[in-house]
The first five atom37 places (N, CA, C, CB, O) and aatype in JSON, in Angstrom:
{
  "aatype": [12, 15, 14, 0, 0, 3, 0, 9, 9, 7, 9, 0, 0, 13, 0, 7, 10, 3, 1, 11, 1, 7, 9, 0, 14, 12, 7, 1, 9, 0, 9, 19, 0, 7, 4, 17, 18, 10, 10, 17, 9, 0, 19, 19, 0, 16, 18, 16, 7, 10, 16, 15, 7, 14, 15, 1, 7, 10, 0, 8, 0, 10, 18, 13, 7, 10, 10, 8, 7, 0, 17, 10, 0, 10, 10, 16, 15, 13, 0, 17, 14, 17, 19, 10, 14, 3, 1, 19, 3, 1, 17, 12, 3, 3],
  "atom_mask": [
    [1, 1, 1, 1, 1],
    [1, 1, 1, 1, 1],
    [1, 1, 1, 1, 1],
    [1, 1, 1, 1, 1],
    [1, 1, 1, 1, 1],
    [1, 1, 1, 1, 1],
    [1, 1, 1, 1, 1],
    [1, 1, 1, 1, 1],
    [1, 1, 1, 1, 1],
    [1, 1, 1, 0, 1],
    [1, 1, 1, 1, 1],
    [1, 1, 1, 1, 1],
    [1, 1, 1, 1, 1],
    [1, 1, 1, 1, 1],
    [1, 1, 1, 1, 1],
    [1, 1, 1, 0, 1],
    [1, 1, 1, 1, 1],
    [1, 1, 1, 1, 1],
    [1, 1, 1, 1, 1],
    [1, 1, 1, 1, 1],
    [1, 1, 1, 1, 1],
    [1, 1, 1, 0, 1],
    [1, 1, 1, 1, 1],
    [1, 1, 1, 1, 1],
    [1, 1, 1, 1, 1],
    [1, 1, 1, 1, 1],
    [1, 1, 1, 0, 1],
    [1, 1, 1, 1, 1],
    [1, 1, 1, 1, 1],
    [1, 1, 1, 1, 1],
    [1, 1, 1, 1, 1],
    [1, 1, 1, 1, 1],
    [1, 1, 1, 1, 1],
    [1, 1, 1, 0, 1],
    [1, 1, 1, 1, 1],
    [1, 1, 1, 1, 1],
    [1, 1, 1, 1, 1],
    [1, 1, 1, 1, 1],
    [1, 1, 1, 1, 1],
    [1, 1, 1, 1, 1],
    [1, 1, 1, 1, 1],
    [1, 1, 1, 1, 1],
    [1, 1, 1, 1, 1],
    [1, 1, 1, 1, 1],
    [1, 1, 1, 1, 1],
    [1, 1, 1, 1, 1],
    [1, 1, 1, 1, 1],
    [1, 1, 1, 1, 1],
    [1, 1, 1, 0, 1],
    [1, 1, 1, 1, 1],
    [1, 1, 1, 1, 1],
    [1, 1, 1, 1, 1],
    [1, 1, 1, 0, 1],
    [1, 1, 1, 1, 1],
    [1, 1, 1, 1, 1],
    [1, 1, 1, 1, 1],
    [1, 1, 1, 0, 1],
    [1, 1, 1, 1, 1],
    [1, 1, 1, 1, 1],
    [1, 1, 1, 1, 1],
    [1, 1, 1, 1, 1],
    [1, 1, 1, 1, 1],
    [1, 1, 1, 1, 1],
    [1, 1, 1, 1, 1],
    [1, 1, 1, 0, 1],
    [1, 1, 1, 1, 1],
    [1, 1, 1, 1, 1],
    [1, 1, 1, 1, 1],
    [1, 1, 1, 0, 1],
    [1, 1, 1, 1, 1],
    [1, 1, 1, 1, 1],
    [1, 1, 1, 1, 1],
    [1, 1, 1, 1, 1],
    [1, 1, 1, 1, 1],
    [1, 1, 1, 1, 1],
    [1, 1, 1, 1, 1],
    [1, 1, 1, 1, 1],
    [1, 1, 1, 1, 1],
    [1, 1, 1, 1, 1],
    [1, 1, 1, 1, 1],
    [1, 1, 1, 1, 1],
    [1, 1, 1, 1, 1],
    [1, 1, 1, 1, 1],
    [1, 1, 1, 1, 1],
    [1, 1, 1, 1, 1],
    [1, 1, 1, 1, 1],
    [1, 1, 1, 1, 1],
    [1, 1, 1, 1, 1],
    [1, 1, 1, 1, 1],
    [1, 1, 1, 1, 1],
    [1, 1, 1, 1, 1],
    [1, 1, 1, 1, 1],
    [1, 1, 1, 1, 1],
    [1, 1, 1, 1, 1]
  ],
  "atom_positions": [
    [[0.42, -1.39, 0.23], [-0.17, -0.04, 0.04], [0.83, 1.55, 0.3], [-1.43, -0.12, 1.13], [1.89, 1.67, 0.91]],
    [[0.28, 2.27, -0.2], [1.09, 3.85, -0.8], [0.92, 4.36, 0.36], [0.41, 4.95, -2.17], [-0.2, 4.1, 0.82]],
    [[1.7, 5.09, 1.12], [2.07, 5.72, 2.21], [0.46, 6.71, 3.17], [3.43, 6.78, 1.49], [-0.16, 6.76, 4.23]],
    [[0.58, 7.39, 1.55], [-0.72, 7.96, 1.72], [-2.34, 7.14, 1.55], [-0.61, 9.03, 0.75], [-3.34, 7.84, 1.46]],
    [[-2.44, 5.62, 1.51], [-3.34, 4.58, 1.93], [-3.54, 4.44, 3.04], [-3.11, 3.53, 1.6], [-4.62, 4.3, 3.6]],
    [[-1.91, 4.47, 3.73], [-2.35, 3.71, 4.78], [-1.86, 5.19, 6.01], [-1.4, 1.85, 4.87], [-1.7, 4.9, 7.2]],
    [[-1.69, 6.65, 5.56], [-2.15, 7.21, 6.35], [-3.56, 8.0, 6.7], [-1.4, 7.65, 6.37], [-3.77, 8.95, 7.45]],
    [[-4.3, 7.36, 6.01], [-5.5, 7.95, 5.66], [-6.76, 6.46, 6.69], [-5.56, 8.12, 3.43], [-7.85, 6.55, 7.26]],
    [[-5.99, 5.52, 6.49], [-6.48, 4.36, 6.75], [-6.34, 3.95, 8.44], [-5.75, 3.41, 5.76], [-6.88, 3.1, 9.15]],
    [[-5.38, 4.95, 8.66], [-5.07, 5.52, 10.52], [-5.99, 6.47, 10.61], [0.0, 0.0, 0.0], [-6.57, 6.66, 11.68]],
    [[-6.23, 7.14, 9.56], [-6.68, 8.05, 10.76], [-8.15, 8.42, 10.57], [-5.79, 9.43, 10.86], [-8.72, 9.43, 10.99]],
    [[-8.71, 7.33, 9.81], [-9.96, 6.11, 9.4], [-10.38, 5.64, 11.54], [-8.82, 4.0, 7.97], [-11.26, 5.88, 12.37]],
    [[-9.23, 4.99, 11.46], [-9.09, 4.25, 12.41], [-8.97, 5.18, 13.61], [-8.04, 3.35, 12.17], [-9.93, 4.99, 14.35]],
    [[-8.17, 6.09, 14.08], [-8.21, 6.75, 14.8], [-9.53, 7.73, 15.53], [-7.4, 7.13, 14.34], [-9.74, 8.2, 16.65]],
    [[-10.3, 7.73, 14.09], [-11.92, 7.95, 14.24], [-13.02, 7.72, 14.79], [-12.34, 7.79, 13.66], [-14.06, 8.26, 15.17]],
    [[-12.37, 6.51, 14.72], [-13.23, 4.81, 15.1], [-14.41, 4.62, 13.76], [0.0, 0.0, 0.0], [-15.55, 4.19, 13.93]],
    [[-13.83, 5.04, 12.42], [-14.72, 5.17, 11.3], [-14.8, 3.64, 10.96], [-14.15, 6.19, 10.06], [-13.78, 3.0, 11.18]],
    [[-15.93, 2.93, 10.43], [-16.71, 2.21, 10.48], [-16.61, 1.88, 8.87], [-17.87, 2.7, 11.19], [-16.62, 2.77, 8.02]],
    [[-16.54, 0.84, 8.65], [-16.73, 0.89, 6.74], [-18.2, 0.97, 6.24], [-16.12, -0.7, 5.89], [-18.68, 1.52, 5.25]],
    [[-18.98, -0.04, 7.63], [-20.32, -0.21, 7.0], [-21.35, 0.86, 7.12], [-20.89, -1.35, 7.52], [-22.4, 0.98, 6.49]],
    [[-20.74, 1.72, 8.22], [-21.44, 2.74, 9.02], [-21.17, 4.32, 8.3], [-20.8, 2.63, 10.67], [-22.04, 5.11, 7.93]],
    [[-19.49, 4.5, 8.21], [-19.39, 5.98, 7.48], [-18.78, 6.39, 8.57], [0.0, 0.0, 0.0], [-18.0, 5.88, 9.38]],
    [[-19.41, 7.69, 8.38], [-18.64, 8.92, 9.98], [-19.06, 8.35, 11.08], [-19.29, 10.83, 10.23], [-20.26, 8.08, 11.2]],
    [[-18.27, 8.12, 11.94], [-18.49, 7.82, 13.48], [-19.25, 9.03, 14.21], [-17.0, 7.58, 14.23], [-19.22, 10.2, 13.83]],
    [[-19.94, 8.54, 15.34], [-20.78, 9.93, 15.86], [-19.85, 10.63, 16.33], [-21.94, 9.84, 17.0], [-19.93, 11.85, 16.19]],
    [[-18.87, 10.12, 16.92], [-17.83, 11.9, 17.31], [-17.28, 12.54, 15.99], [-16.02, 11.64, 18.44], [-16.86, 13.68, 15.75]],
    [[-17.37, 11.82, 15.49], [-17.05, 12.79, 13.56], [-18.42, 14.1, 13.33], [0.0, 0.0, 0.0], [-18.56, 15.27, 12.97]],
    [[-19.34, 12.72, 13.89], [-20.41, 13.73, 13.71], [-20.85, 15.05, 14.1], [-21.16, 13.3, 13.96], [-21.11, 15.98, 13.33]],
    [[-20.91, 15.05, 15.57], [-20.88, 15.79, 16.74], [-19.94, 16.81, 16.43], [-20.55, 15.01, 17.97], [-20.15, 17.94, 16.87]],
    [[-18.63, 16.53, 15.53], [-17.56, 17.33, 15.21], [-17.88, 18.16, 14.15], [-16.44, 16.62, 14.93], [-17.52, 19.33, 14.01]],
    [[-18.64, 17.44, 13.34], [-18.53, 18.42, 12.15], [-19.92, 19.04, 12.22], [-18.17, 17.69, 10.62], [-20.15, 19.43, 11.07]],
    [[-21.08, 19.34, 13.12], [-22.01, 20.05, 13.95], [-21.73, 20.91, 14.81], [-22.62, 19.39, 14.55], [-22.07, 22.09, 14.81]],
    [[-21.33, 20.56, 15.28], [-20.12, 21.04, 16.14], [-19.38, 22.74, 15.23], [-18.73, 19.39, 16.14], [-19.9, 23.84, 15.4]],
    [[-18.43, 22.56, 14.54], [-17.84, 23.15, 13.45], [-19.18, 23.96, 12.61], [0.0, 0.0, 0.0], [-18.99, 25.02, 12.01]],
    [[-20.02, 23.55, 12.65], [-21.05, 24.13, 11.4], [-21.46, 25.45, 12.29], [-22.68, 22.92, 10.86], [-21.6, 26.64, 12.0]],
    [[-21.58, 24.73, 13.48], [-22.55, 26.26, 14.63], [-21.43, 27.25, 14.97], [-23.34, 25.67, 16.66], [-21.47, 28.48, 15.01]],
    [[-20.29, 26.26, 15.22], [-19.17, 27.98, 15.22], [-19.03, 28.46, 14.13], [-17.53, 27.99, 15.63], [-18.64, 29.6, 14.4]],
    [[-19.11, 28.32, 12.31], [-18.74, 28.97, 11.64], [-20.15, 29.55, 11.16], [-17.81, 28.37, 10.86], [-20.11, 30.08, 10.05]],
    [[-21.51, 29.54, 11.87], [-22.75, 29.89, 11.6], [-22.37, 31.28, 12.67], [-24.09, 28.62, 11.95], [-22.73, 32.38, 12.26]],
    [[-21.69, 31.2, 13.96], [-21.58, 32.67, 14.66], [-21.07, 33.53, 14.36], [-21.19, 32.82, 15.61], [-21.18, 34.75, 14.49]],
    [[-20.23, 32.67, 13.77], [-18.37, 33.35, 13.51], [-19.23, 34.38, 12.11], [-16.43, 31.52, 12.66], [-19.28, 35.61, 12.06]],
    [[-19.71, 33.58, 11.28], [-20.4, 34.6, 10.17], [-21.62, 35.79, 10.04], [-20.82, 33.81, 9.37], [-21.84, 36.73, 9.28]],
    [[-22.4, 35.09, 11.44], [-23.3, 36.15, 12.26], [-22.78, 37.5, 12.78], [-23.78, 35.5, 13.48], [-23.14, 38.68, 12.85]],
    [[-22.12, 37.01, 12.99], [-21.19, 38.59, 13.88], [-20.66, 38.86, 13.11], [-20.11, 38.65, 15.13], [-21.15, 39.94, 12.77]],
    [[-19.62, 38.55, 12.29], [-19.09, 38.79, 11.01], [-19.64, 40.06, 10.01], [-19.3, 37.51, 10.35], [-19.22, 41.17, 9.67]],
    [[-20.82, 39.2, 9.75], [-22.33, 39.95, 8.99], [-22.25, 41.56, 9.85], [-24.33, 38.78, 9.54], [-21.84, 42.62, 9.38]],
    [[-22.74, 41.33, 11.1], [-23.08, 42.65, 12.32], [-22.47, 43.6, 12.16], [-22.79, 42.48, 13.75], [-22.72, 44.73, 11.76]],
    [[-21.43, 42.93, 12.58], [-20.29, 43.9, 12.68], [-19.66, 44.69, 11.4], [-19.21, 43.14, 13.26], [-19.02, 45.74, 11.54]],
    [[-19.78, 44.39, 10.75], [-18.85, 44.69, 9.14], [-20.59, 45.73, 8.51], [0.0, 0.0, 0.0], [-20.44, 46.74, 7.81]],
    [[-21.6, 45.39, 8.79], [-22.77, 45.88, 8.82], [-23.12, 47.31, 9.51], [-23.41, 44.91, 9.33], [-23.81, 48.15, 8.94]],
    [[-22.63, 47.47, 10.64], [-22.18, 48.85, 11.51], [-21.3, 49.29, 12.27], [-22.79, 49.15, 12.18], [-21.35, 50.15, 13.15]],
    [[-20.3, 48.52, 11.78], [-18.99, 49.2, 12.62], [-18.73, 50.54, 11.62], [-17.33, 47.97, 12.72], [-17.97, 51.33, 12.16]],
    [[-19.22, 51.01, 10.2], [-18.71, 51.61, 9.24], [-18.01, 51.57, 8.53], [0.0, 0.0, 0.0], [-17.35, 50.53, 8.57]],
    [[-17.71, 52.35, 7.68], [-16.77, 52.14, 6.54], [-14.67, 52.49, 7.26], [-17.51, 53.61, 5.05], [-13.66, 52.68, 6.58]],
    [[-14.77, 52.45, 8.37], [-13.21, 53.26, 8.89], [-12.4, 51.7, 9.46], [-13.51, 54.83, 10.68], [-11.2, 51.43, 9.59]],
    [[-13.49, 50.97, 9.68], [-13.06, 49.43, 10.48], [-12.66, 49.35, 8.98], [-14.42, 48.03, 11.41], [-12.17, 50.32, 8.41]],
    [[-12.91, 47.98, 8.26], [-12.86, 47.51, 7.15], [-13.11, 45.73, 7.28], [0.0, 0.0, 0.0], [-13.54, 45.23, 8.32]],
    [[-12.88, 45.15, 6.4], [-12.95, 43.67, 6.43], [-12.42, 43.06, 7.57], [-12.29, 43.1, 5.34], [-13.23, 42.63, 8.4]],
    [[-11.31, 42.94, 7.78], [-10.29, 42.27, 8.73], [-11.31, 42.35, 9.88], [-8.68, 43.11, 8.99], [-12.24, 41.57, 10.1]],
    [[-10.96, 43.44, 10.57], [-11.97, 44.18, 11.84], [-12.69, 43.32, 12.25], [-12.96, 45.35, 11.52], [-12.45, 42.67, 13.26]],
    [[-14.41, 43.09, 10.98], [-15.84, 42.15, 11.25], [-14.72, 40.91, 11.44], [-17.35, 41.95, 9.66], [-14.42, 40.58, 12.59]],
    [[-14.33, 40.47, 10.71], [-13.69, 38.96, 10.94], [-12.82, 38.48, 12.13], [-12.8, 38.69, 9.84], [-12.84, 37.43, 12.77]],
    [[-12.14, 39.46, 12.22], [-11.69, 39.41, 13.82], [-12.55, 39.12, 14.78], [-11.21, 40.6, 14.32], [-12.51, 37.96, 15.17]],
    [[-13.5, 40.0, 15.39], [-14.63, 40.17, 15.7], [-15.15, 39.26, 16.15], [-15.21, 40.57, 14.99], [-15.45, 38.8, 17.26]],
    [[-15.27, 38.89, 14.57], [-16.78, 37.64, 14.05], [-16.22, 35.95, 14.86], [0.0, 0.0, 0.0], [-16.98, 35.05, 15.23]],
    [[-14.61, 35.95, 14.94], [-13.79, 35.05, 15.09], [-14.11, 35.01, 17.15], [-12.08, 35.56, 14.25], [-14.7, 34.29, 17.96]],
    [[-13.37, 36.15, 17.14], [-13.63, 36.77, 18.93], [-15.12, 35.93, 19.13], [-13.91, 39.11, 19.16], [-15.28, 34.72, 19.31]],
    [[-15.76, 36.61, 19.07], [-17.02, 36.73, 20.15], [-18.08, 35.67, 19.36], [-17.77, 38.62, 20.34], [-19.14, 35.31, 19.87]],
    [[-17.57, 35.22, 17.98], [-18.43, 33.66, 17.27], [-18.04, 33.06, 18.73], [0.0, 0.0, 0.0], [-18.77, 32.81, 19.69]],
    [[-16.94, 32.95, 18.6], [-16.43, 31.38, 19.66], [-17.07, 31.23, 20.98], [-14.68, 31.36, 20.18], [-17.38, 30.17, 21.54]],
    [[-17.3, 32.88, 21.54], [-18.24, 32.35, 22.92], [-19.27, 32.28, 22.56], [-18.37, 33.1, 24.17], [-20.07, 31.79, 23.36]],
    [[-19.79, 32.72, 21.26], [-21.37, 32.69, 21.69], [-21.87, 31.61, 21.2], [-22.28, 33.83, 21.21], [-23.09, 31.45, 21.24]],
    [[-20.89, 30.46, 20.53], [-20.99, 29.5, 20.09], [-21.2, 28.71, 21.24], [-20.08, 29.25, 19.28], [-22.26, 28.19, 21.57]],
    [[-19.91, 28.66, 21.95], [-20.22, 28.08, 23.36], [-21.35, 28.24, 23.94], [-19.47, 28.49, 24.26], [-21.89, 27.13, 23.94]],
    [[-22.12, 29.12, 24.5], [-22.46, 29.67, 25.04], [-23.96, 29.16, 24.75], [-21.9, 30.78, 24.92], [-24.7, 28.88, 25.69]],
    [[-24.39, 29.06, 23.35], [-25.71, 28.65, 22.68], [-25.67, 27.26, 22.79], [-25.9, 29.11, 21.15], [-26.63, 26.76, 23.39]],
    [[-24.51, 26.23, 22.22], [-24.08, 25.17, 22.01], [-25.42, 24.33, 23.24], [-22.25, 25.15, 22.25], [-25.8, 23.49, 22.42]],
    [[-26.13, 24.09, 24.27], [-26.75, 23.86, 24.71], [-28.21, 23.66, 24.16], [-26.45, 24.41, 25.39], [-29.11, 22.87, 24.43]],
    [[-28.08, 24.78, 23.2], [-29.56, 25.31, 22.33], [-29.72, 24.41, 20.99], [-29.44, 27.17, 21.73], [-30.48, 24.73, 20.08]],
    [[-28.74, 22.98, 20.99], [-28.99, 22.52, 19.71], [-30.21, 21.46, 19.57], [-27.73, 21.93, 19.23], [-30.56, 20.96, 18.5]],
    [[-30.92, 21.16, 21.15], [-31.82, 20.21, 20.92], [-32.85, 20.93, 19.92], [-32.43, 19.67, 22.29], [-33.24, 20.25, 18.97]],
    [[-33.31, 22.21, 20.03], [-34.11, 23.56, 19.96], [-34.36, 23.72, 18.68], [-33.44, 24.83, 20.5], [-35.33, 23.59, 17.93]],
    [[-32.77, 24.19, 18.6], [-32.5, 24.72, 17.05], [-32.43, 23.45, 15.74], [-30.83, 25.56, 17.09], [-33.06, 23.38, 14.68]],
    [[-31.31, 22.47, 16.39], [-31.62, 21.34, 14.81], [-32.6, 20.78, 14.9], [-30.68, 20.09, 14.41], [-33.39, 20.58, 15.83]],
    [[-32.52, 20.29, 13.13], [-33.83, 19.9, 12.77], [-33.6, 18.32, 13.42], [-34.24, 20.08, 10.96], [-32.47, 17.85, 13.58]],
    [[-34.85, 17.58, 13.77], [-35.1, 16.73, 13.65], [-33.75, 15.75, 12.78], [-36.33, 17.0, 13.24], [-32.64, 15.39, 13.18]],
    [[-34.26, 15.63, 11.85], [-33.17, 14.81, 10.48], [-31.82, 14.82, 11.16], [-32.97, 15.85, 8.69], [-31.22, 13.74, 11.11]],
    [[-31.19, 15.86, 11.82], [-29.55, 16.62, 11.77], [-29.22, 15.48, 12.75], [-29.19, 18.6, 12.45], [-28.6, 14.42, 12.71]],
    [[-30.18, 16.46, 13.96], [-29.99, 15.39, 15.51], [-30.54, 13.78, 15.02], [-31.35, 16.09, 17.18], [-30.52, 12.95, 15.93]],
    [[-30.85, 13.47, 14.15], [-31.09, 12.0, 14.56], [-29.81, 10.91, 13.46], [-33.12, 11.61, 14.15], [-29.65, 9.69, 13.49]],
    [[-29.23, 11.8, 12.74], [-27.9, 11.63, 11.97], [-26.72, 11.85, 12.86], [-27.8, 12.62, 10.76], [-25.75, 11.12, 12.65]],
    [[-26.63, 12.91, 13.99], [-25.51, 13.1, 14.54], [-25.57, 11.76, 15.86], [-25.43, 14.82, 15.02], [-24.51, 11.29, 16.28]],
    [[-26.72, 11.33, 16.32], [-26.81, 10.57, 17.46], [-27.03, 9.61, 16.95], [-27.62, 10.83, 18.43], [-27.82, 8.93, 17.61]],
    [[-26.57, 8.96, 15.66], [-26.89, 7.71, 14.94], [-25.87, 6.47, 15.37], [-26.78, 8.01, 13.33], [-26.0, 5.36, 14.86]]
  ]
}
């Protein structure tokens, strides 16, 4: 086998990937958490970009979104059962 194939198999084994089931449950939770984090970054960065005025710029909005999106995502992570559609919740808990 090639080194790349060995690396992929090693990563899959580390993540608990099963060939029959697809992505491991912990990997699914990580995917949903990443999307939740990116959603909050986008919301905060958009709000900051629209309200900060022309002098601040895009970099300010992105940095503000990264900083405040992170703690907002953490504080609102308890709301997943109420916000996520049932289909995503079932897929995540499979």
